[in-house]
N, C-alpha and C positions, 0 to 999 in steps of 0.2 A: 851910516845907514845904507849908502849906496852899495857898500860891500856886502851887506846882508841880503839885499835884493839880488845882486848879481850871483851870490853864492846859492841862493834859493832857486833862481832860474837855472843855474848850471846843474844843481842837484836834480831838479825836476827833469831836465833834458836827459841827463845821464841815466836816471831811473827808467825813463821811457825807452831809451835805446837799449838798455840792459835787458828789459823784458821782451822786446821784440826779438825774435830769434827763429830757431828752427827746431823741429822735433823729428828725430830719426824713427822711421818705421821699418822694422825687420819682420818679414812674414816667413816663418819657417813652418812648413806643413806637417812636421812630425807630431807636434802636440795636437794639432787639429785632427790628423788621421787617427791617432791613438785614442782620442776622446770620443770617437764615434764607433759604434759597432756596426760597421757597414762592410760589404764585400771588398775584395781586392781593388776594384776600380768602380767608381760611380760618378755619374755626371754631377758637375758643380753648377748650380743655378746662381745667376748673377747676384741677386739681392742678399743672399746669405753671407756675403763677404763685405758688405758695406761698413761694418764696424771695423774692418781692417783697412778701410780707405780705398778698396778696389771693387770692381764689378767684373765678373768673368762670364764669358760665353764660349761655347764649343770647347769646353775643357772637362777633364775628369781628374780625380785624385788617384794617384798610383802609389804602390809600394813595390819597389824593384831593386834587386841586388846590383844592377848596373849603376845605380846612383851612388857615387862615392862620398857624397856629402852627408846624407843621413837616411838614404833609401826611400824617402817620401817626397812627393812634389805634385805638380799639376802637369798634365800632358795635353797635347792637342788632339783633335780628331774625333770627337763624339759624332760629328756629322761628316767626317772625312776632310774637312778644311782646316784652315789655320785656327789656333787658339787665340782668343782676344782677351786681354786684361786691360780694362779701363781704370784710370786713376782718377778718383773723385776730385781731388785738388791737384791740378797739374804740377809737375815737379821739374827741376832743371837737370837732375841726373838720376839714374836708376842702375843699380848694380844687381846683376842676375847670375846666380849659379845655375848652369845649364848642363844637360846630359842628353846624349843620343841614346834612345832606348831601343829602337828597332831599325833605325836609319843611320847611315854614316854622315848625313848632312843635317845642319840646323841653320835656319834663318830666323833672326830676330830683328824686327823693325819698329822704330819709335816714331810716333806721329803726334802732331799738335791737334787741337780741337777742330781745326779747319780741314784736316786730312792731309796736310803737307808732311812729307817724309823728312824727319829731322836727323835721324841717324840709323845705321843698320849694322848688323853683324852677320857674318857667314862663316861657317866652319864645315869642312868635310873630313875631319880627322876621325870621326866615329867614336869619339870619347866624351870628355866632359871638360868644363872649365868655368871661368868667371869672366864676365865682361861688364864694363860700365858704359852705358849709353848716355851721352850728354845732349842736351837740346834746350832751347829757350823756354819751352813750356810743354813737356811731354804729357799728353792727355791719355794716350793708350799705346799699347804695344801689341803686335801680332807675332806669333811664332809658329813656324811650320817646318816641313822637311821635304825630302824628295821621294815621298811615297811610304814612309814609315811613321814612327811615333817619336817625338822629342819631348823632353820634359824640362820644367823649370823647378829647381829644388828650393831656391830661396830668392826672395825679392827684398831689396834694401833700398829705401828711398827716403829723402828728407823733405818734409813738408813745412812750409813757412807757418809759423804760429802767429796769428793775428794779435796785434797790440790790444791789451785789455782796456776797455773804457774806464775802468776804475782807476787806472793809473793817470789817465787824463784828468779825472776828477780830483785825484790827490794833488797833482801838480797845480791845478787851479785853486784848490783849497790852500795850499802853501803860499801861493802868490797872494791870495786874499788875506791871509794872516799877516804877511809882511806889510801889505798895504794898510791893514787895520792898525798895526803897530806904528807905522809911520804917521798916521793921522792922530793917534793918541799923544804922540810927542809933539 
């Protein structure tokens, strides 16, 4: 009987650990751009991106030949300052495909919710590339240039998936069944 109880507990713990995990989010602006009948560039308002897990400010969507990834993305500079992308559920790493559109330089900085700089990237090659920023809890990034426009073609981040309460109930139910069986014998 002790083996059954131990096996049930081990199975419950394994099930809970298996279900807790991560969920990759890849934001590629190609389908978003093509699904809207809007002009070449238009301002992105923050709340329309919540379903993707982000909120944007001072950004616009672009279509540009210089973008070697897929020719679509978000750029900084609606108001002349840095573009800001806030991540609704902070992440530990963020992979970004970037492109210099009208400026040879690009700066990307990752911050936590308290405003502490966690990681940064700078390039003055005037081209494009991919960078991964790591940090304990990235809540937002800012991206800017040295007087021109820079773009982010793709965002890729992993969000922790919360453990479902139903699995806790399942584990408790299994333990209850084992206990009931013990008392019947």
